[in-house]
C-alpha positions in Angstrom: 0.0 0.0 0.0 1.3 3.4 -0.9 1.2 6.1 1.8 0.8 9.0 -0.7 1.3 11.7 1.9 4.8 10.3 2.8 6.1 10.5 -0.7 8.3 13.3 -2.1 6.7 15.8 -4.5 8.4 14.0 -7.4 7.2 10.6 -6.3 3.7 11.9 -5.8 3.7 13.2 -9.4 4.9 9.8 -10.6 2.0 8.1 -8.9 -0.5 10.7 -10.1 0.7 10.3 -13.7 0.1 6.5 -13.6 -3.2 6.8 -11.9 -4.4 9.3 -14.4 -3.2 7.2 -17.3 -5.2 4.1 -16.2 -8.1 5.9 -14.5 -11.2 3.7 -14.4 -9.5 1.1 -16.6 -9.2 3.3 -19.6 -6.2 5.0 -21.1 -6.1 8.8 -20.6 -3.0 9.8 -22.5 -3.6 13.6 -22.4 -3.8 13.6 -18.6 -0.7 11.4 -18.3 1.1 13.8 -20.7 0.2 16.9 -18.7 1.4 15.3 -15.4 4.7 14.2 -17.0 5.1 17.8 -18.4 4.9 19.0 -14.8 7.7 16.7 -13.8 9.7 17.8 -16.8 9.4 21.5 -15.9 10.0 20.9 -12.2 12.8 18.3 -12.6 14.3 18.8 -16.0 17.3 16.6 -15.2 15.2 13.6 -14.4 16.1 11.8 -17.6 13.9 8.8 -17.1 10.8 10.8 -16.5 11.7 12.9 -19.5 11.9 9.8 -21.6 8.5 8.6 -20.4 7.2 11.9 -21.8 9.0 11.5 -25.1 7.6 8.0 -25.4 4.0 8.9 -24.8 4.2 11.9 -27.1 4.7 9.4 -30.0 1.0 8.9 -29.7 0.7 12.5 -30.9 3.6 12.6 -33.3 3.5 9.2 -34.8 -0.1 7.9 -34.7 -1.0 4.5 -36.2 1.2 4.5 -39.3 4.5 5.9 -38.0 3.3 9.5 -38.2 3.2 10.1 -41.9 -0.5 11.0 -41.9 -0.5 13.6 -39.2 2.2 14.9 -36.9 1.9 17.4 -34.1 4.9 19.7 -34.8 5.0 21.3 -31.3 5.0 17.9 -29.6 7.7 16.7 -31.9 9.8 19.8 -31.2 9.4 19.1 -27.5 10.6 15.5 -28.0 13.7 16.7 -29.9 14.5 19.3 -27.3 14.3 16.7 -24.5 16.4 14.2 -26.3 19.1 16.7 -27.2 19.3 17.8 -23.6 19.7 14.2 -22.4 22.3 13.3 -25.0 24.3 16.4 -24.3 24.8 15.3 -20.7 24.8 11.5 -21.4 25.8 10.8 -25.1 25.4 7.0 -24.6 22.0 7.0 -23.0 20.4 4.0 -24.8 16.9 5.1 -24.3 17.5 8.6 -25.7 19.4 7.2 -28.6 16.6 4.8 -29.3 13.9 7.5 -29.3 16.0 9.9 -31.3 15.9 7.3 -34.1 12.2 7.2 -33.9 11.6 10.9 -33.7 13.5 11.3 -37.0 11.7 8.4 -38.7 10.8 10.3 -41.8 12.7 10.9 -45.1 13.5 14.6 -44.5 15.2 14.0 -41.2 16.5 10.4 -41.3 20.1 11.5 -41.9 20.1 13.4 -38.6 19.6 10.1 -36.8 22.2 8.0 -38.6 25.1 8.7 -36.2 22.9 7.8 -33.3 21.7 4.7 -35.0 25.3 3.6 -35.5 26.1 4.3 -31.9 23.0 2.6 -30.6 23.8 -0.6 -32.5 27.2 -0.7 -30.8 25.9 -0.1 -27.2 22.5 -1.8 -27.4 23.8 -5.2 -26.4 25.3 -3.7 -23.3 22.3 -1.7 -22.3 19.6 -2.5 -19.7 17.1 -0.2 -21.4 14.6 -3.0 -21.8 16.2 -6.1 -20.3 19.4 -8.0 -20.1 18.3 -11.2 -21.9 19.8 -12.1 -25.3 16.5 -11.9 -27.1 15.9 -8.3 -26.1 19.5 -7.4 -26.9 19.2 -8.9 -30.4 15.9 -7.1 -31.0 17.4 -3.7 -30.1 20.5 -4.3 -32.2 18.5 -5.4 -35.3 16.2 -2.4 -34.7 19.1 0.0 -35.1 20.4 -1.9 -38.1 16.9 -1.4 -39.7 17.2 2.3 -39.3 20.7 2.4 -40.7 19.5 0.6 -43.8 16.7 3.2 -44.1 19.1 6.1 -43.8 21.5 4.8 -46.4 18.6 4.4 -48.8 17.7 8.0 -48.3 21.3 9.0 -48.9 21.1 7.1 -52.2 23.8 4.7 -51.1 22.0 1.7 -52.5 24.9 -0.7 -52.6 25.6 -0.2 -48.8 21.9 -0.6 -48.1 21.8 -3.8 -50.1 24.9 -5.1 -48.4 23.2 -4.6 -45.0 20.0 -6.3 -46.2 21.8 -9.4 -47.6 24.2 -9.7 -44.6 21.4 -10.1 -42.1 19.0 -12.3 -44.1 20.2 -15.5 -42.5 19.8 -14.0 -39.0 16.2 -13.2 -39.6 15.1 -16.4 -41.4 14.7 -18.6 -38.4 12.5 -16.3 -36.2 9.0 -15.1 -37.2 9.3 -12.0 -35.1 12.5 -10.9 -36.8 11.0 -11.8 -40.2 8.6 -9.0 -39.6 11.5 -6.5 -39.2 13.2 -7.9 -42.3 9.9 -7.6 -44.1 9.9 -3.9 -43.4 13.4 -3.5 -44.6 12.8 -5.6 -47.7 9.7 -3.8 -48.8 11.3 -0.4 -48.1 14.4 -1.4 -50.1 12.4 -2.3 -53.2 10.2 0.8 -53.1 13.1 3.2 -52.6 15.3 1.6 -55.3 12.4 0.7 -57.7 14.1 -2.6 -58.3 11.0 -4.7 -58.5 12.7 -7.8 -59.9 14.6 -8.0 -56.6 11.6 -9.2 -54.7 11.6 -12.7 -56.2 14.7 -13.5 -54.0 12.4 -12.9 -51.0 12.5 -16.1 -48.9 9.4 -15.1 -46.9 5.7 -15.2 -47.7 3.1 -13.2 -45.8 3.9 -13.5 -42.2 1.8 -15.4 -39.6 3.2 -14.4 -36.2 1.4 -16.2 -33.3 3.7 -14.3 -30.9 2.5 -11.0 -32.3 -1.1 -12.1 -32.1 -0.7 -13.2 -28.5 1.1 -9.9 -27.6 -1.7 -7.9 -29.3 0.8 -6.4 -31.8 -1.6 -6.8 -34.7 -1.1 -3.2 -36.1 2.6 -3.9 -36.8 1.8 -7.3 -38.3 -0.8 -5.9 -40.7 1.4 -2.9 -41.6 4.2 -5.2 -42.7 2.0 -7.7 -44.5 0.2 -4.9 -46.4 3.5 -3.5 -47.5 4.6 -7.0 -48.7 1.4 -7.3 -50.7 1.9 -4.0 -52.4 5.6 -4.7 -53.2 4.8 -8.2 -54.4 2.0 -6.8 -56.6 4.3 -4.2 -58.1 7.0 -6.8 -58.7 4.5 -9.2 -60.4 3.3 -6.5 -62.7 6.8 -5.6 -63.8 8.4 -9.0 -64.0 7.8 -10.7 -67.3 8.6 -14.2 -66.1 6.3 -14.0 -63.0 3.4 -11.9 -64.3 -0.1 -13.4 -64.2 -3.3 -11.3 -64.2 -4.9 -13.5 -61.5 -2.0 -13.2 -59.1 -2.1 -9.4 -59.2 -5.9 -9.5 -58.8 -5.4 -11.7 -55.8 -3.0 -9.2 -54.2 -5.5 -6.4 -54.8 -8.3 -8.4 -53.2 -6.2 -9.3 -50.2 -5.6 -5.5 -49.6 -9.4 -4.9 -49.8 -10.2 -7.7 -47.5 -7.6 -6.5 -45.0 -9.0 -3.0 -45.2 -12.5 -4.2 -44.4 -11.3 -6.4 -41.5 -9.3 -3.5 -39.9 -11.9 -0.7 -40.5 -13.1 -0.6 -36.9 -9.9 -1.4 -35.0 -7.4 0.5 -37.1 -9.3 3.0 -39.2 -6.3 5.0 -40.4 -4.5 1.8 -41.5 -7.7 0.7 -43.2 -7.9 3.9 -45.3 -4.2 3.5 -46.2 -4.9 -0.1 -47.4 -7.5 1.2 -49.7 -5.0 3.7 -51.0 -2.5 0.9 -51.6 -5.3 -1.0 -53.4 -5.9 1.8 -55.8 -2.2 2.5 -56.3 -1.6 -1.2 -57.3 -4.7 -1.3 -59.4 -3.7 1.9 -61.3 -0.1 0.7 -61.7 -1.3 -2.6 -63.1 -3.7 -1.0 -65.6 -1.1 1.5 -66.7 2.0 -0.7 -66.9 0.6 -4.0 -68.0 -3.0 -3.9 -69.2 -2.8 -0.8 -71.3 0.3 -2.1 -73.1 -1.2 -5.5 -74.1 
């Protein structure tokens, strides 16, 4: 039992923040954010509380699909200010390095995070940010490698990006959870390089991740599989050896079915899936049907 009156002011604010977040069994993110902002203003050097604030602000700056649909620029600016402050006093803080990668997870600013992604990949295995078991260490390390691959693509250094992708293929092939991360990298590589013939070296089909389902991580799973459907569709359209009308139509229908299934639980993703469907449909008609 917590004797609230015996706690310090900072401890009371911690307890208040958590109570507000889970009040009456529902998530109240705005109340939680406001309390964490109080802690930030009163105790700016409390790095861990600051990072709790940065983390929850991703719900404002990167909603549903990694933030590309709508970002709150003021909240993102606050995230960056906090992370810069922490990294100035503690350049190797693994949590700050990790979140700095995420806050720059968009093409215009990806290059700013590359040095921190490289540093994070070196120190992640020694960090206790999430845990000390080997699985967590590997997950953090691969996560930073994923971002390095993304940054090199945006720098137009395609050969380096391809070398990264090929070198880790064997590491990802034996674990479904890591196949998901590889699926992100694989789809991104093809879209960024426009090398659609490359996809037929892909050792993975659409991913069925029981671990993800049991953990409730369905958003990520469906994001990745929808990306794979789109890329496989583009590749089938452009590859003379693999092209079949019925295969492309099947990819289009799978995107439609996924959109309908996710309409209530993930409406923004559902809308994006319809956009993918129309994109693939238009590409198919323009590139293949109109020329035959």
